[in-house]
N, C-alpha and C positions, 0 to 999 in steps of 0.2 A: 075200453071205457074211458071217456074223457071226464075231466073234472070241470065243473061249472066255474067260470071266472067269478071272483069276488067283486065287491063294489069298486067303482073307479077309485084310483089313488090320485090325490092332488098334492103336488109339491109346493111348499110355501117357504118363504124366507122371512124371519123375524129379525128386525134390526132394533137393538136395544141401546139407548144412549142415556147418559146422565142428563138430567134437566138443566137448562141454562141456569147459571148461578150456583150450581152444586160444584164444589171443588173436585177436580179430576187429578188426584195425586199421581196416579199411574201415567196419565197423559203428560203431566208436568215433568216427571222423571224422564220419560222417553223423549220429550221435546228438548230438554237440557242435554241429553246424551247425543241427540242428532246435531245440535249446534256444536257440541264438542267434537263431533266427527267431521266437521267441515260444512255444515249446512246452515250458515248464519242467516240465510234469507227466510227461514222458517218463522212464521209469525204466531201460529196457533196450532195446537194438536190436542185432540180429545180422543180418548179410547172408548170404544163400545164393544158390543159383541154381536155376532151373527149366529142365529140358530136356524138350522134347516130341518124341515119336517116333511114327512109324507103322511097324509091323513086319508083314511078311507072315508069317502063322502059321496053322496049322490050328486053334488054340484060344487063348484068352486066357492060359491057363496056360503054353503054349509061348512066347507072346510075352513074358510076364513073365520066363520063364527066360532068354530071349535078352537082355532088358534088364538082367537081373542080371549076366550075363556081360559085357555092355558096360560096366557100372559097375565091375566088378572089374578090367577090363583097361584102361579109359581114362577114363571119365566122372567117377570119384571117386577121390580119393587116400585109400586105406584107413587110412593113418597119421593123417591130419588130419581126415578128413570121414566123416560118416554119410550114408546116403541111404535114401530110401523110394521105392518104385515103386508107382504108382497106375494101375490100368487105367481109362482114361477112357471108351472105347467100342470096340465092335467094328463095323467098317464092312463093308458087304455083301461086296464082292469087289474085288480090285485090278483096275484097268482093263487090258484086253489081256493075257492070260496070258503068263507068261515061261517 
């Protein structure tokens, strides 16, 4: 007996960065440390985060819309951060339908 495959999985990557003009304390600290370690040519460094997701969705567009909603509701602070969503790949099907 075979199990029917679930909906397709779509892999997405969300890049979250502080908005321009927002002070990046962590980036400043890391930048100073790098200069102290012998990288005096460093001019600017800002720290962000990468979030990788796999979403069950009928299409890449639908998965992107779900990721957009996740960003608005939890993954990014819209007051301080910008984000970009990248579709990495569509995977054949989720194992074992749900």
